C-alpha positions in Angstrom: 176.1 194.3 107.1 175.8 191.1 105.2 177.3 187.5 105.4 179.7 185.3 103.3 179.0 183.2 100.8 180.5 179.7 100.5 181.5 178.9 96.8 183.9 176.1 97.3 186.1 174.2 99.5 188.9 172.0 98.4 192.0 170.2 99.2 195.7 171.4 97.7 198.2 168.5 98.0 201.7 169.2 96.7 202.8 168.2 93.8 204.1 164.9 94.7 201.9 163.2 96.4 203.5 160.2 97.9 202.8 159.6 101.2 206.0 160.5 103.3 206.9 159.0 106.9 208.6 162.3 107.7 208.2 162.5 111.5 208.9 165.9 113.3 209.6 165.7 116.7 207.4 169.3 118.6 209.8 171.2 121.3 208.6 172.1 124.4 207.8 175.7 122.6 205.7 173.4 120.3 203.9 171.2 122.6 202.5 173.9 125.1 200.4 175.6 122.1 198.4 172.2 122.3 195.3 173.6 123.9 195.7 177.6 122.6 193.7 178.5 119.1 195.5 178.6 115.5 197.2 181.7 114.0 194.6 184.0 112.4 195.8 186.5 110.0 194.9 188.2 107.1 195.5 190.8 104.5 192.8 192.9 102.4 193.7 194.3 99.1 191.7 196.6 96.9 190.6 194.4 93.8 193.2 193.2 91.7 192.7 191.7 87.8 193.3 188.4 89.5 196.2 186.0 86.9 196.6 182.4 86.5 197.8 181.0 89.7 200.2 178.2 90.5 198.2 175.4 91.8 201.0 173.0 92.2 203.4 173.8 95.4 206.5 172.4 96.4 206.8 170.7 99.5 209.7 173.1 101.2 206.9 173.9 103.8 206.2 169.5 104.5 205.1 170.4 107.7 202.2 172.3 106.4 200.5 169.3 104.3 200.9 166.8 107.2 198.9 166.6 110.7 199.6 166.2 113.9 200.1 162.7 115.2 199.7 161.0 118.7 201.6 158.1 120.4 200.6 156.3 123.8 203.2 155.4 125.7 203.3 152.9 128.0 203.8 154.6 131.4 200.4 156.8 130.1 201.8 159.5 128.7 201.6 160.8 125.1 203.7 161.9 123.0 202.8 164.4 119.8 204.9 164.8 116.3 204.0 166.3 112.7 203.6 163.2 110.9 204.2 164.8 107.1 202.0 162.7 105.7 200.6 165.3 102.4 196.8 165.2 104.2 196.8 168.3 102.7 195.6 172.2 103.4 192.0 173.8 102.9 191.8 176.2 100.5 187.9 177.9 100.5 186.8 180.5 98.1 183.5 182.7 99.5 181.8 185.9 98.1 181.1 188.5 100.9 177.9 190.3 99.1 177.6 194.0 99.3 180.8 194.2 101.8 183.2 196.8 100.6 186.8 197.8 101.4 185.1 201.1 103.3 183.1 198.7 105.3 186.4 196.9 106.7 188.4 200.2 107.3 185.8 202.9 107.5 183.9 202.0 111.3 185.6 203.0 114.3 185.7 198.8 115.7 186.6 196.4 113.2 183.6 194.6 112.0 182.6 191.4 113.5 182.2 190.2 109.6 185.9 190.0 109.6 186.2 187.2 111.7 184.4 185.2 109.3 186.9 185.6 106.7 189.1 182.7 108.4 188.6 179.2 108.3 188.9 177.0 110.8 187.1 179.0 113.1 187.6 178.0 116.9 189.8 175.2 116.2 192.3 174.2 118.7 195.6 173.2 117.8 195.2 170.7 119.6 192.7 169.2 116.9 195.1 169.3 114.3 195.5 165.6 114.5 192.4 165.6 112.6 192.1 168.9 110.8 194.3 171.0 108.8 197.3 172.2 110.3 196.9 175.3 107.1 193.8 176.6 105.9 193.6 179.6 103.5 190.4 181.5 102.7 189.6 184.2 99.6 187.1 186.0 100.3 186.2 188.3 97.5 184.9 191.8 98.5 182.6 194.3 96.1 186.1 196.4 95.3 188.7 194.2 97.0 189.8 190.8 98.6 190.5 189.6 101.6 193.5 186.5 102.0 192.3 184.5 105.2 195.8 182.8 107.0 194.8 180.0 109.6 198.2 178.3 110.7 198.1 175.8 113.7 200.3 176.9 116.3 202.1 173.9 117.3 203.6 174.0 113.7 204.8 177.3 113.4 205.0 180.8 115.2 204.6 184.0 114.0 207.5 184.4 112.5 207.6 181.6 110.5 203.8 182.2 110.0 204.7 186.2 107.6 207.6 183.4 106.4 205.2 181.2 104.7 203.2 184.0 103.5 205.7 185.9 101.9 207.0 182.6 100.2 203.5 182.0 98.7 203.1 185.3 97.6 206.5 185.1 96.1 205.5 181.6 94.2 202.7 183.4 93.1 204.5 186.1 91.1 205.8 184.0 89.0 209.5 182.7 91.0 210.3 179.3 90.8 211.8 178.9 94.3 212.0 180.5 97.3 214.7 183.1 98.3 214.9 181.7 101.7 213.3 178.0 101.9 212.8 177.4 106.0 214.9 175.4 108.1 212.8 172.2 109.1 214.6 170.2 111.5 213.2 171.3 115.1 216.0 172.2 117.6 216.0 170.6 120.9 218.8 171.5 124.1 221.0 168.7 123.8 220.1 165.9 126.4 216.6 166.1 125.9 214.9 162.6 126.1 213.3 163.1 122.4 210.3 162.6 122.0 208.6 164.1 124.9 205.9 162.9 127.1 203.0 164.7 128.0 200.1 163.5 130.4 197.1 165.3 129.0 194.2 166.6 130.9 190.7 164.9 130.7 189.1 165.0 127.3 186.2 167.4 128.7 189.6 170.3 129.2 190.7 169.0 125.5 187.5 170.5 124.4 186.6 172.5 126.9 185.6 176.3 124.5 185.5 179.0 126.7 183.0 181.5 127.0 183.9 185.0 126.9 183.1 188.6 127.6 181.5 190.7 124.9 184.2 192.1 123.3 185.4 194.8 120.8 187.9 195.6 118.3 190.0 198.6 117.7 192.9 199.3 115.2 195.4 202.3 116.6 197.9 203.8 114.1 200.9 205.2 115.1 203.3 207.7 113.0 206.9 207.2 112.9 206.8 210.6 114.2 204.4 210.1 117.1 206.6 207.3 118.5 209.8 208.8 118.0 207.7 211.4 120.7 206.8 208.7 122.8 210.3 207.5 123.1 211.7 210.5 123.7 209.6 211.2 126.1 209.9 207.9 128.0 214.0 208.1 128.3 213.7 211.7 129.2 211.5 210.5 132.2 214.5 207.9 132.4 217.5 209.8 132.0 218.4 207.0 129.4 222.0 207.3 128.5 223.9 205.7 125.8 221.9 203.8 122.9 222.7 200.8 124.0 220.6 201.5 127.4 217.8 203.5 125.8 214.2 202.5 125.7 213.0 201.3 122.6 210.1 202.6 120.4 208.1 199.3 120.4 208.4 199.5 124.2 207.7 203.0 124.9 204.7 202.5 122.3 203.5 199.4 124.5 204.0 201.2 127.5 201.7 204.1 126.7 198.9 201.7 125.6 199.4 199.6 128.7 198.7 203.1 130.7 195.7 204.2 128.5 194.1 200.7 129.6 194.4 200.8 132.8 193.3 204.3 133.5 190.2 202.6 131.3 190.0 200.0 133.1 189.3 202.2 136.6 190.8 199.6 138.3 191.9 200.0 142.5 195.5 201.6 143.0 196.5 198.5 144.6 195.2 195.7 142.1 198.2 194.2 140.5 198.3 193.7 136.8 200.5 192.1 134.4 202.0 192.5 130.7 203.1 189.6 129.0 205.9 190.3 126.4 206.6 187.8 124.0 210.0 188.0 123.0 212.1 186.4 120.1 214.0 183.8 121.0 216.1 183.1 117.4 218.4 185.7 117.9 218.7 185.8 121.5 220.2 181.8 121.7 224.1 181.1 121.7 224.7 180.2 118.6 221.4 181.9 117.0 218.8 180.0 115.1 218.5 180.5 111.8 215.7 183.7 111.4 214.1 181.0 108.6 213.8 178.4 111.9 210.6 176.4 110.6 208.3 176.0 114.3 208.0 178.5 117.7 210.5 180.1 119.6 209.1 182.8 122.0 209.8 183.2 125.5 207.0 185.1 126.9 208.1 187.6 130.0 206.1 189.3 132.6 206.0 192.7 134.4 203.4 192.9 137.4 203.0 195.9 139.0 199.9 197.2 140.9 198.1 199.6 138.9 198.8 202.5 140.6 202.4 202.5 140.6 201.9 202.2 136.5 199.6 205.2 136.2 201.4 207.6 138.7 205.5 206.8 137.7 204.4 207.9 133.9 205.6 206.9 130.6 209.4 206.0 131.6 208.8 203.8 134.7 206.4 201.3 132.6 208.4 201.4 129.5 211.9 200.8 131.8 210.2 198.1 133.2 208.9 196.3 130.5 212.8 196.6 128.8 214.3 195.1 132.3 211.4 192.0 131.2 212.9 192.0 127.7 216.7 192.3 128.6 215.8 189.1 130.9 215.3 186.8 128.3 219.1 185.3 127.6 220.8 182.7 126.0 220.8 181.3 129.5 217.5 181.9 131.3 215.5 180.5 127.8 217.9 177.2 128.1 216.7 176.7 132.3 213.0 177.6 130.9 212.9 174.5 128.2 215.5 172.6 130.6 213.0 173.1 133.7 209.4 172.4 131.5 210.6 169.4 129.3 210.5 168.1 133.2 207.3 168.9 134.5 205.1 169.9 130.7 202.3 171.8 131.4 200.2 172.8 129.1 198.8 177.1 128.2 195.9 178.3 128.4 194.6 181.3 127.3 193.4 182.3 131.0 196.6 181.6 131.9 198.5 184.0 129.3 195.9 186.9 130.0 194.9 186.8 133.8 191.9 189.6 134.8 193.3 193.1 133.9 196.4 191.6 132.5 197.3 192.9 128.2 200.0 190.5 126.1 201.3 191.6 123.1 201.3 189.3 119.5 203.0 189.3 116.6 205.1 192.1 115.9 206.0 195.2 113.8 209.1 194.1 111.7 207.1 191.0 110.3 206.9 191.7 106.8 203.3 192.6 106.4 203.2 194.8 103.4 205.4 193.4 101.2 203.3 189.9 100.8 203.1 191.2 97.0 201.1 188.5 95.0 201.2 190.8 92.0 198.4 192.5 92.9 200.3 195.5 94.4 200.6 196.3 98.8 197.7 195.3 100.8 196.3 198.3 102.2 195.5 196.7 105.7 196.1 193.6 107.8 193.6 192.1 110.2 193.6 189.2 112.8 191.1 186.3 113.6 188.6 185.0 116.8 191.7 182.8 117.4 193.0 183.5 121.0 191.3 187.0 121.1 190.0 187.8 124.9 190.5 190.9 126.8 193.1 192.2 127.4 194.6 190.8 123.3 197.3 193.4 122.0 197.9 192.6 118.2 201.1 194.7 116.4 202.0 194.7 113.0 203.5 197.7 110.8 202.1 200.7 109.7 201.4 200.7 105.7 204.3 203.8 105.6 207.8 202.9 107.1 208.1 203.1 110.5 204.5 203.6 111.3 202.8 200.8 114.0 199.5 199.5 114.1 198.0 197.9 117.0 195.0 196.2 117.2 193.3 196.2 120.7 190.8 193.4 122.1 189.4 194.9 124.8 185.7 195.1 126.8 183.3 197.7 125.0 183.5 199.8 127.9 187.4 200.1 127.8 188.2 200.6 124.6 185.4 203.4 124.6 187.6 204.5 127.3 190.4 204.8 126.2 189.4 206.3 122.9 187.8 209.6 124.9 192.0 209.5 126.9 193.1 212.4 125.2 196.6 211.5 126.5 196.3 208.6 124.6 195.0 209.4 121.4 197.3 212.5 121.2 199.3 209.8 119.7 196.9 208.2 117.8 197.0 209.2 113.9 194.1 208.3 111.4 195.4 205.9 109.2 196.3 206.8 105.4 194.1 204.0 104.4 190.9 205.4 105.9 188.4 205.8 102.8 186.3 208.0 104.6 189.0 210.7 103.9 189.0 209.8 100.1 
């Protein structure tokens, strides 16, 4: 498959280019992500007739046009904040010569060229002190177009990422305003000392790039009907009672995936394994945060059991373990975590988030992915970039039809091959309706 050809790269600034002194302090949720890489998600469209796009952007998402800044404190600590200085976002126009939409959707494994559809590959969030906090790449295909978005994860989480993407599409369709403007002030626990003081690791740790084993990615599509069957099976196995106590559709689906990956890894029964579930905190706080809160507001919960325990006890057992961890993420536990973190700040790393034989779920099937219409019609697929990819990264997206879910699995090649040959797992997998090999 051919590579891509860069046509141009430019800086896009808000219509009002007066430098601002607005400073946005960062929360524990934000700061702990400094050593990770940016969020990279993109949408694939069939080739549109491109209308004239609005070039002037207002400043409702002012943090994305700024940079990270650092202040050295007297006690040899460092404090980070977002400087809304209108430095601008990066915009790149590229062409993938000879590459068609079918070349992206039809292969069993996600083609490596997809990673080149995203800008700022390999850049850590910490480098937002000199690199743009938002970068967009529009890549023309033979019969389609891919919009890849890279957003500094210190500035925003997945909810905020799609809030921006949806709002950008709304403006591109001709709206003079965004129907759901972001809530920019950061939320802190009462009594939190601001700015937060952090003892940074040595420079070699800040800029360290980890060598990854050979990985492959595959997107598994689950229809609404297949997910309902998994949910019914999980609840039957656990004698799920009232609707409030039932295992959810997503918990059943992730348990199905976890059991298949564990079988595919051929682990010893007494090996401990874990699944890190990323749980949205906005609705779990009391009072809840606005769904339009722009920043990071997630909490990680970990299910840790032995491999044999997971495989031998069935779908319902695994799903129930996940449900218990999700249910434990209450207002009290979230506040306790934030308070403890502020007293002893620690930065996340990829290896600490996903240890050997671990899994982690990123993104959410609730995000409005396929409603992101720039005036060209709905996307035909969503894909993620190379950022934060390691063995065990599961990225969950809504599917193209209502109620369906896509799981983009990043695993060792031999593990992906094994689960692709796993009859129990694949019985729930369905060919995506946009698989062009069928047309």
